[in-house]
C-alpha positions as CSV (number, residue, x, y, z in Angstrom):
1,X,20.6,-143.4,16.8
2,X,21.3,-142.2,13.3
3,X,17.6,-142.0,12.6
4,X,17.0,-140.0,15.8
5,X,19.7,-137.5,14.8
6,X,18.2,-137.2,11.3
7,X,14.8,-136.6,12.7
8,X,16.1,-133.9,15.1
9,X,18.0,-132.2,12.2
10,X,14.8,-132.2,10.1
11,X,12.8,-130.7,12.9
12,X,15.4,-128.0,13.4
13,X,15.3,-127.1,9.7
14,X,11.5,-127.0,9.8
15,X,11.6,-124.7,12.9
16,X,14.1,-122.4,11.2
17,X,11.8,-122.1,8.2
18,X,8.8,-121.2,10.4
19,X,11.0,-118.7,12.3
20,X,12.1,-117.1,9.0
21,X,8.5,-116.7,8.0
22,X,7.5,-115.3,11.4
23,X,10.4,-112.8,11.1
24,X,9.1,-111.5,7.8
25,X,11.7,-113.1,5.5
26,X,14.2,-110.4,6.3
27,X,12.0,-107.4,5.4
28,X,12.3,-104.2,7.3
29,X,9.2,-103.8,9.5
30,X,7.6,-100.3,9.3
31,X,4.6,-99.0,11.2
32,X,3.1,-95.9,9.7
33,X,0.7,-93.8,11.8
34,X,-1.1,-91.0,9.9
35,X,-4.3,-89.1,9.5
36,X,-6.8,-90.8,7.2
37,X,-6.7,-89.9,3.4
38,X,-10.3,-88.7,3.6
39,X,-9.2,-85.8,5.8
40,X,-8.2,-83.7,2.8
41,X,-6.7,-83.6,-0.6
42,X,-3.3,-82.9,1.0
43,X,-3.6,-86.0,3.2
44,X,-4.7,-88.2,0.3
45,X,-1.5,-87.2,-1.6
46,X,0.6,-87.7,1.6
47,X,-0.8,-91.2,2.1
48,X,-0.3,-92.1,-1.5
49,X,3.3,-90.9,-1.3
50,X,4.1,-93.2,1.5
51,X,2.3,-96.2,-0.1
52,X,4.4,-95.6,-3.3
53,X,7.8,-95.3,-1.6
54,X,7.5,-98.0,1.0
55,X,6.7,-100.9,-1.3
56,X,6.1,-104.5,-0.2
57,X,9.2,-105.7,-2.1
58,X,11.5,-104.3,0.6
59,X,9.4,-103.5,3.5
60,X,6.8,-105.2,5.7
61,X,4.4,-102.2,6.2
62,X,1.5,-101.8,8.6
63,X,-0.6,-98.6,8.6
64,X,-3.0,-97.0,11.0
65,X,-5.1,-93.9,10.2
66,X,-7.0,-91.8,12.7
67,X,-7.8,-88.1,13.5
68,X,-7.9,-89.0,17.2
69,X,-4.6,-88.8,19.1
70,X,-5.6,-91.4,21.7
71,X,-6.2,-93.9,18.9
72,X,-2.9,-93.1,17.3
73,X,-1.1,-93.6,20.7
74,X,-2.7,-97.0,21.1
75,X,-1.6,-97.9,17.6
76,X,2.0,-96.9,18.3
77,X,1.9,-99.0,21.5
78,X,0.7,-102.0,19.4
79,X,3.4,-101.5,16.8
80,X,6.0,-101.6,19.6
81,X,4.5,-104.8,20.9
82,X,4.5,-106.2,17.3
83,X,8.3,-105.5,17.2
84,X,8.5,-103.2,14.2
85,X,11.9,-101.8,13.3
86,X,10.6,-98.2,12.6
87,X,7.6,-96.1,13.4
88,X,6.8,-93.3,11.0
89,X,4.5,-90.7,12.6
90,X,2.3,-87.8,11.6
91,X,0.5,-87.1,14.9
92,X,-3.0,-85.9,15.2
93,X,-2.0,-83.7,18.2
94,X,1.3,-82.3,19.4
95,X,1.0,-83.5,23.0
96,X,1.0,-86.9,24.8
97,X,3.7,-88.7,22.8
98,X,6.8,-88.7,25.0
99,X,5.9,-91.8,27.0
100,X,5.3,-94.0,23.9
101,X,8.3,-92.7,22.0
102,X,10.5,-93.3,25.1
103,X,9.2,-96.9,25.1
104,X,9.9,-97.3,21.4
105,X,13.5,-96.2,22.0
106,X,13.8,-98.6,24.9
107,X,12.8,-101.4,22.6
108,X,15.3,-100.4,19.9
109,X,12.6,-99.0,17.5
110,X,13.5,-95.9,15.6
111,X,11.0,-93.2,15.1
112,X,10.7,-90.7,12.2
113,X,8.3,-87.8,12.3
114,X,6.7,-86.5,9.1
115,X,4.4,-83.7,8.2
116,X,4.0,-82.4,11.7
117,X,6.2,-81.8,14.8
118,X,5.2,-82.9,18.3
119,X,6.2,-81.8,21.8
120,X,8.8,-84.4,22.8
121,X,12.5,-84.4,23.5
122,X,14.3,-84.7,20.2
123,X,16.4,-87.6,21.5
124,X,13.3,-89.9,21.2
125,X,13.1,-89.6,17.4
126,X,15.7,-90.0,14.6
127,X,14.6,-87.1,12.4
128,X,11.6,-85.0,11.5
129,X,10.7,-84.3,7.8
130,X,8.1,-81.6,8.2
131,X,6.4,-78.4,7.1
132,X,7.0,-75.3,9.1
133,X,3.4,-74.7,10.0
134,X,4.2,-71.4,11.9
135,X,6.0,-70.1,8.8
136,X,2.9,-71.0,6.7
137,X,0.8,-68.9,9.0
138,X,3.3,-66.0,9.1
139,X,3.4,-66.0,5.3
140,X,-0.3,-66.0,4.9
141,X,-0.9,-63.3,7.5
142,X,1.9,-61.1,6.0
143,X,0.2,-61.5,2.6
144,X,-3.2,-60.5,4.1
145,X,-1.6,-57.4,5.8
146,X,-0.1,-56.4,2.5
147,X,-3.6,-56.0,1.0
148,X,-3.9,-52.9,3.1
149,X,-7.6,-53.2,3.7
150,X,-9.3,-50.3,5.6
151,X,-10.3,-52.8,8.2
152,X,-10.0,-56.5,8.7
153,X,-13.0,-58.4,9.9
154,X,-12.0,-62.1,9.9
155,X,-13.9,-65.3,10.0
156,X,-11.3,-67.8,11.1
157,X,-12.0,-71.5,10.4
158,X,-9.6,-73.7,12.2
159,X,-8.4,-77.3,11.6
160,X,-8.2,-80.1,14.2
161,X,-7.4,-78.4,17.5
162,X,-4.0,-79.2,18.9
163,X,-2.5,-80.4,15.7
164,X,0.8,-78.8,14.5
165,X,-0.9,-77.5,11.4
166,X,-3.7,-75.8,13.4
167,X,-1.4,-74.3,15.9
168,X,1.0,-72.9,13.3
169,X,-1.6,-71.5,11.0
170,X,-3.5,-69.9,13.9
171,X,-0.6,-68.3,15.8
172,X,0.1,-65.3,13.4
173,X,-3.5,-64.5,13.0
174,X,-4.1,-64.6,16.8
175,X,-1.3,-62.1,17.2
176,X,-3.1,-59.7,14.9
177,X,-6.4,-60.2,16.9
178,X,-4.5,-59.5,20.1
179,X,-2.9,-56.3,18.8
180,X,-6.3,-55.0,17.6
181,X,-5.2,-54.7,14.0
182,X,-7.7,-57.3,12.9
183,X,-11.1,-58.1,14.3
184,X,-12.1,-61.7,15.1
185,X,-15.7,-62.0,13.9
186,X,-15.7,-65.8,14.4
187,X,-13.0,-68.4,15.3
188,X,-14.2,-72.0,15.3
189,X,-12.8,-75.4,14.3
190,X,-14.3,-77.4,11.5
191,X,-11.7,-80.2,12.0
192,X,-10.7,-79.9,8.3
193,X,-14.3,-80.7,7.2
194,X,-15.9,-78.9,4.3
195,X,-19.5,-79.3,5.5
196,X,-18.7,-78.1,9.0
197,X,-16.9,-75.0,7.5
198,X,-20.0,-74.2,5.5
199,X,-22.2,-74.4,8.7
200,X,-19.8,-72.0,10.5
201,X,-20.0,-69.3,7.7
202,X,-23.8,-69.8,7.4
203,X,-24.1,-69.1,11.1
204,X,-22.1,-65.9,10.8
205,X,-24.1,-64.7,7.8
206,X,-27.4,-65.5,9.7
207,X,-26.1,-63.5,12.7
208,X,-25.8,-60.4,10.4
209,X,-22.2,-59.8,11.5
210,X,-20.1,-58.0,8.9
211,X,-16.9,-59.7,7.7
212,X,-14.5,-59.3,4.7
213,X,-12.0,-62.1,5.2
214,X,-12.3,-65.9,5.3
215,X,-9.1,-67.5,6.7
216,X,-9.6,-71.2,6.4
217,X,-6.8,-73.5,7.5
218,X,-7.2,-75.9,4.6
219,X,-8.7,-75.9,1.0
220,X,-11.6,-78.1,1.9
221,X,-12.8,-75.7,4.6
222,X,-12.3,-72.7,2.3
223,X,-14.5,-74.5,-0.3
224,X,-17.3,-75.0,2.3
225,X,-17.0,-71.4,3.3
226,X,-17.3,-70.2,-0.3
227,X,-20.4,-72.4,-0.8
228,X,-22.1,-70.5,2.0
229,X,-21.1,-67.2,0.5
230,X,-22.5,-68.2,-2.9
231,X,-25.8,-69.3,-1.4
232,X,-26.1,-66.0,0.3
233,X,-25.2,-64.0,-2.8
234,X,-22.0,-62.6,-1.2
235,X,-19.2,-61.8,-3.7
236,X,-15.7,-63.1,-3.0
237,X,-12.2,-63.3,-4.6
238,X,-10.5,-60.6,-6.5
239,X,-12.8,-57.5,-6.6
240,X,-15.3,-59.3,-4.4
241,X,-16.5,-58.3,-0.9
242,X,-14.8,-61.2,0.9
243,X,-11.1,-62.3,0.6
244,X,-10.9,-66.1,0.6
245,X,-7.7,-67.8,1.9
246,X,-6.9,-71.5,2.1
247,X,-4.0,-73.9,2.5
248,X,-2.5,-77.0,0.9
249,X,-2.6,-76.1,-2.8
250,X,-4.8,-78.7,-4.3
251,X,-5.0,-78.2,-8.1
252,X,-8.7,-77.5,-7.9
253,X,-8.1,-74.8,-5.3
254,X,-5.3,-73.2,-7.3
255,X,-7.7,-73.1,-10.3
256,X,-10.1,-71.1,-8.1
257,X,-7.2,-68.6,-7.6
258,X,-6.6,-68.5,-11.4
259,X,-10.3,-67.8,-11.9
260,X,-10.0,-65.1,-9.3
261,X,-12.7,-66.7,-7.1
262,X,-10.2,-67.1,-4.2
263,X,-7.4,-64.8,-3.3
264,X,-4.6,-66.8,-1.6
265,X,-3.5,-70.4,-1.0
266,X,-0.6,-71.5,1.2
267,X,1.5,-74.4,0.0
268,X,2.0,-77.4,2.2
269,X,4.1,-80.2,0.7
270,X,3.0,-83.8,1.3
271,X,6.1,-85.4,-0.1
272,X,8.3,-86.6,2.7
273,X,8.4,-90.4,2.2
274,X,11.4,-90.6,-0.1
275,X,13.6,-88.5,2.2
276,X,12.8,-90.8,5.1
277,X,13.2,-94.0,3.0
278,X,16.7,-92.8,2.0
279,X,17.7,-92.3,5.6
280,X,16.4,-95.8,6.5
281,X,18.0,-97.6,3.6
282,X,21.4,-95.9,4.0
283,X,21.4,-95.8,7.8
284,X,22.5,-92.1,7.5
285,X,20.4,-89.3,9.1
286,X,21.3,-86.2,7.1
287,X,19.7,-83.8,9.5
288,X,17.6,-83.9,12.7
289,X,15.0,-81.6,11.2
290,X,14.3,-81.3,7.4
291,X,11.8,-78.5,6.5
292,X,9.9,-78.6,3.2
293,X,10.4,-75.5,1.1
294,X,7.0,-73.8,0.7
295,X,5.4,-70.6,-0.4
296,X,2.0,-68.8,-0.9
297,X,0.1,-68.1,-4.1
298,X,-1.8,-64.9,-5.0
299,X,-4.7,-64.9,-7.4
300,X,-3.2,-61.9,-9.1
301,X,0.0,-63.5,-10.0
302,X,-0.6,-67.3,-10.2
303,X,-0.2,-69.0,-13.6
304,X,-1.2,-72.3,-15.1
305,X,2.4,-73.3,-14.9
306,X,2.3,-72.9,-11.1
307,X,-0.8,-75.1,-10.9
308,X,0.9,-77.8,-13.1
309,X,4.1,-77.7,-10.9
310,X,2.8,-77.2,-7.4
311,X,-0.8,-78.4,-7.4
312,X,-1.9,-81.6,-5.6
313,X,-4.2,-84.2,-7.1
314,X,-6.2,-83.7,-10.3
């Protein structure tokens, strides 16, 4: 009988060891859903920020990267099945998320939004640490209007359609088109891609349409647009024929401003991980919505100190 009890106790101990391992040795389970780092310099910095803050010493982290909303939704559903403690989300598109976030809440999983907002009831997420994309667009368009051009003929290169960044950076410009104060020469998505942006501008040039503004919703697309201008021998930047505008403030892009090859770059801060980690580790949500402090940079006033302080990457 004593031998039987001893065997049972040993088996129970072994089972508890396996259970502990299965549980992740007490680590907090995090599921991160984001756009891939290859999307842009901004996104590479954003991904690196989360990798740096959410280390394996304290957290059991799973990541999923996609530019497709349906793939992100499937990943979120899988994270819920896996029983993560938290889902951190930068959504590819603003719509379609309420059902999966409702399911997360039902299963006791807390959700934090970062970078971008989505169209869901705020009760389904703990907090959002984001950029104000509409303000980014307002700031950029206000700067453009302040240039007091005799006329505005704009080639508008959009990011991934339906994303919070695209919607926000498009809204103010669309209002100018609707009012007739600016002319929409072209408006097309390049889905954040440099090569696609180059093709869009090449098509406009080949159509012989006149334009004097490139409004690209990220730096990579602005770079592609400028490549098309250069190949066609069209001047750009300060004292050039075409005003060039980008977003994200990569260091290489801000150097283009300093060299006066571009005219404007709108800041978009990728650093949200530490704010979220503090709320998770302390269990205290400081605010439902925390907005990054951002501004725009003008080629005529930017300094090397600005690039050193605000530029992303190398």
